[in-house]
GUKE-832830 format. One line per 3 residues: number of its first residue (from 1); their letters; for each residue y, x, z of C-alpha. Coordinates in steps of 0.2 Angstrom, whole numbers, plus 5000, padded with zeros to 4 digits. Layout:
# GUKE-832830
NUM = A = Y:X:Z | ...
***
This chain:
# GUKE-832830
1 = MTV = 5000:5000:5000 | 5017:5006:4995 | 5032:5002:5007
4 = YPF = 5050:5004:5003 | 5065:5004:5015 | 5072:4987:5020
7 = VVR = 5091:4988:5017 | 5104:4974:5017 | 5120:4979:5008
10 = FGS = 5137:4971:5010 | 5147:4980:4996 | 5148:4998:5001
13 = VAI = 5140:4995:5019 | 5122:4996:5021 | 5112:4990:5036
16 = TGY = 5094:4996:5037 | 5079:4987:5044 | 5079:5000:5058
19 = GIM = 5097:4995:5063 | 5093:4976:5062 | 5077:4978:5073
22 = MMV = 5085:4989:5086 | 5099:4975:5088 | 5085:4962:5089
25 = AFL = 5075:4973:5101 | 5090:4974:5113 | 5094:4956:5112
28 = AAG = 5076:4950:5115 | 5073:4962:5129 | 5089:4956:5137
31 = WLF = 5084:4938:5135 | 5067:4941:5143 | 5074:4952:5157
34 = ARR = 5087:4938:5161 | 5074:4925:5161 | 5064:4934:5173
37 = LSE = 5079:4937:5185 | 5082:4918:5184 | 5064:4914:5189
40 = QGT = 5067:4925:5204 | 5084:4917:5208 | 5094:4933:5204
43 = DPG = 5110:4933:5193 | 5104:4935:5175 | 5121:4943:5170
46 = IAW = 5114:4959:5178 | 5102:4959:5163 | 5115:4960:5150
49 = DCV = 5125:4973:5159 | 5109:4983:5159 | 5108:4980:5140
52 = VAA = 5125:4987:5137 | 5122:5002:5148 | 5105:5005:5139
55 = VLG = 5113:5004:5122 | 5127:5017:5126 | 5116:5028:5136
58 = GLA = 5101:5027:5124 | 5111:5031:5109 | 5119:5046:5118
61 = GAK = 5103:5052:5124 | 5093:5050:5108 | 5107:5060:5099
64 = VYY = 5108:5074:5111 | 5089:5076:5113 | 5088:5078:5094
67 = AVL = 5102:5090:5093 | 5094:5101:5106 | 5076:5100:5099
70 = MAD = 5082:5104:5081 | 5096:5116:5087 | 5108:5106:5076
73 = WGS = 5124:5101:5085 | 5131:5095:5069 | 5119:5080:5070
76 = LLS = 5128:5073:5084 | 5141:5066:5071 | 5128:5061:5058
79 = RGG = 5120:5044:5056 | 5102:5049:5058 | 5094:5060:5071
82 = LVW = 5088:5049:5085 | 5073:5053:5096 | 5065:5039:5107
85 = YGG = 5061:5050:5122 | 5079:5056:5122 | 5085:5038:5120
88 = FLG = 5074:5032:5134 | 5080:5046:5146 | 5099:5043:5142
91 = GSL = 5097:5024:5143 | 5087:5025:5160 | 5100:5036:5168
94 = AVL = 5114:5024:5162 | 5104:5009:5169 | 5100:5018:5185
97 = GLL = 5119:5022:5187 | 5123:5004:5184 | 5110:4997:5197
100 = WWR = 5116:5010:5210 | 5134:5004:5207 | 5129:4985:5208
103 = RQS = 5118:4989:5224 | 5102:4983:5216 | 5084:4990:5220
106 = ALA = 5080:5000:5205 | 5061:4998:5207 | 5062:4979:5210
109 = MGD = 5073:4978:5194 | 5061:4989:5185 | 5047:4977:5189
112 = AMA = 5057:4962:5182 | 5062:4973:5167 | 5044:4980:5163
115 = PAL = 5039:4966:5151 | 5056:4966:5142 | 5054:4985:5139
118 = AAG = 5037:4983:5131 | 5044:4969:5120 | 5059:4979:5115
121 = YVL = 5048:4994:5110 | 5037:4983:5099 | 5053:4978:5089
124 = GRI = 5060:4995:5089 | 5044:5002:5081 | 5044:4989:5068
127 = GCF = 5061:4995:5064 | 5054:5013:5061 | 5041:5005:5049
130 = LVG = 5054:4996:5039 | 5063:5013:5035 | 5048:5024:5033
133 = DDY = 5051:5034:5049 | 5038:5041:5062 | 5023:5039:5051
136 = GRP = 5006:5048:5052 | 4996:5061:5044 | 4988:5058:5027
139 = TDL = 4973:5046:5026 | 4961:5038:5014 | 4958:5023:5025
142 = PWG = 4961:5006:5018 | 4976:5002:5028 | 4985:5019:5024
145 = MAF = 5003:5016:5018 | 5014:5027:5007 | 5033:5029:5010
148 = PQG = 5040:5036:4993 | 5058:5034:5000 | 5053:5037:5018
151 = SPP = 5063:5048:5031 | 5057:5059:5024 | 5046:5053:5009
154 = TTA = 5027:5055:5012 | 5024:5068:4997 | 5012:5082:4997
157 = GTM = 5027:5094:4998 | 5034:5086:5013 | 5017:5087:5022
160 = QAL = 5015:5105:5019 | 5033:5111:5021 | 5039:5100:5036
163 = FGI = 5023:5097:5045 | 5012:5111:5040 | 4998:5099:5035
166 = PVP = 4986:5105:5021 | 4983:5095:5006 | 4969:5095:4994
169 = AGV = 4969:5108:4980 | 4976:5101:4963 | 4988:5089:4972
172 = TPE = 5006:5092:4966 | 5021:5093:4978 | 5029:5077:4971
175 = QVL = 5013:5066:4973 | 5016:5053:4986 | 5002:5051:4999
178 = AVH = 4996:5037:5009 | 4997:5040:5028 | 4993:5032:5045
181 = PTQ = 5006:5018:5049 | 5007:5025:5066 | 5023:5014:5069
184 = LYE = 5012:4999:5068 | 4999:5007:5079 | 5012:5009:5093
187 = AAL = 5019:4991:5090 | 5002:4983:5092 | 4998:4993:5108
190 = AFA = 5015:4989:5115 | 5013:4970:5111 | 4996:4970:5120
193 = LFV = 5005:4978:5135 | 5019:4965:5134 | 5006:4951:5135
196 = VLW = 4998:4959:5150 | 5014:4962:5159 | 5021:4945:5156
199 = RLR = 5006:4937:5163 | 5007:4948:5178 | 5025:4946:5181
202 = ATR = 5023:4936:5196 | 5010:4947:5204 | 5013:4950:5223
205 = RGT = 5009:4968:5222 | 5021:4981:5230 | 5038:4984:5222
208 = GWL = 5037:4996:5207 | 5019:4992:5203 | 5023:4983:5186
211 = LGL = 5035:4996:5181 | 5022:5009:5185 | 5009:5000:5174
214 = WFL = 5022:5001:5160 | 5024:5019:5162 | 5005:5023:5163
217 = YSG = 5000:5012:5148 | 5015:5018:5138 | 5011:5036:5141
220 = IAR = 4993:5034:5137 | 4997:5024:5121 | 5009:5037:5115
223 = LLV = 4997:5051:5119 | 4984:5043:5108 | 4995:5039:5094
226 = EVF = 5002:5056:5093 | 4985:5062:5087 | 4988:5053:5070
229 = RAK = 5007:5057:5069 | 5014:5069:5056 | 5024:5081:5068
232 = DDR = 5033:5097:5067 | 5034:5100:5086 | 5016:5105:5090
235 = FFG = 5017:5119:5102 | 5000:5122:5109 | 4987:5120:5094
238 = PFT = 4987:5101:5090 | 4996:5097:5106 | 5014:5090:5103
241 = LAQ = 5029:5090:5114 | 5029:5071:5114 | 5011:5072:5121
244 = AIS = 5017:5083:5135 | 5030:5071:5140 | 5018:5057:5138
247 = LLV = 5007:5065:5151 | 5022:5066:5163 | 5026:5048:5160
250 = AAA = 5008:5042:5163 | 5008:5053:5179 | 5024:5045:5185
253 = GLA = 5016:5028:5182 | 5001:5032:5192 | 5012:5038:5206
256 = LMA = 5023:5022:5206 | 5007:5011:5206 | 5000:5021:5221
259 = RAG = 5016:5020:5230 | 5017:5001:5227 | 5000:4999:5234
262 = KAA = 5006:5004:5251 | 5022:4993:5251 | 5026:4975:5252
265 = PRS = 5032:4966:5237 | 5051:4963:5234 | 5061:4953:5222
268 = AG = 5075:4959:5211 | 5092:4957:5219
***
């Protein structure tokens, strides 16, 4: 299957599928978070304040992380160059600062926020798919997808030059290859997590348990999907930087769940 970027044009202004889905992701996550706070009898306006903080902090963190990773400070002023983990770190710091200022429990709010985080990630990864970004390694599986105008295109030359992936002899650098649609792999895993978290949202476990579950599952899912990713940040054999961070995220989730098991539950607010 061949996939081309989804772009909506208004004269000289182009809006990509990624931009549209990111907007939808923040709105959907904010709505779910606000609904959960309303269920708990907490001011739902806090959810939308968190969305604004997450957008601003996330964009800043994603850009800075990319600039540091690629040693390209000029990318701070470019349209592209966004890294999810950088965005997550920047957005988290901004939201934590807001919650501290509003005198809210970060862990209790995190439990209320966990299903929304999973849902937002689903939509964000679909956005990556719509622009042909964050795809996987070449594959001959039936569901392999080619991105001839991806970021970058899935050509044999790209696989060799940017990702160090060998291609079969006789394949020209211009030939477009089918790859693992890892964006959809992650979206499917995140959707399954959303369903679980939403059903468990009223659980009476200790404060931070749901947030810990989100950390644990998300870290493991990213760790597995990275096996199929076309990456240029492998620093220990096939092990990528994202996998190293994923292990830390999963470990943090386990620690939160263990801590929550010894504490009484507490509602947000």
